[in-house]
C-alpha positions, 0 to 999 in steps of 0.5 A: 113598106109598113103594110108589107113589114106587117104583113111579113111578121104575120106570115112568118107568125105561124111558122115560128109558132109551129116551130117553137111548139113543135120543139117543146113537144118532141120531147115532153107532153103538157103534163096530164091529159087535158082538154085545153092544151096540147094534141087533143083528139080521142086517139091520143087521150085514151091514156098517158102513153098515147098522149105522149106518143101523139106529142113526141110525133105531133112535135117533130112534125111541127118542128120540121113543118114550121122550119120548112115554112119558115124560108117558103113564107119570107120568100113568097112575101119578098115577091111582093116587097113594093107592091100595091096594098091590095096585092100584098094583103091578098098575098098575105091571106093566101099564104096564111090559108096554105099555112094553115091547111098545111097545118091541119094536114099535120093531124092526119099522119099523127092519127095514121100513127096512133091506129097503127101503134095502138088499139081502139083501147089504147094499148100498144099492137104488138106488131106495131113499129117500135114506140118512140121513147 
């Protein structure tokens, strides 16, 4: 039971982190453009407007994704309650890999929105949908 509890905590850690970081970035970007903290891609780091836009969108996506992953992850781990150490370990590993794939997949909608809303120099496109405030 101790190992299962440990694996449950580990399985909930990434979704909880995504939810917390997403909640923070929904309303603010991490200060000035930097190479260490935040959503750092060539498009998002063009200027302050692209930086703020990317973080607001990224924050919304991570917040929603993290909230959705929390109960799914808990339910998946509950399926392995009382099973052997190997089964629980494999289930935890598979779950973490799936969560990591989802985390990486969140990059694509943000980059697509940046490309739709800003030109290659980071200037807002005249035909872009309304930029979030």
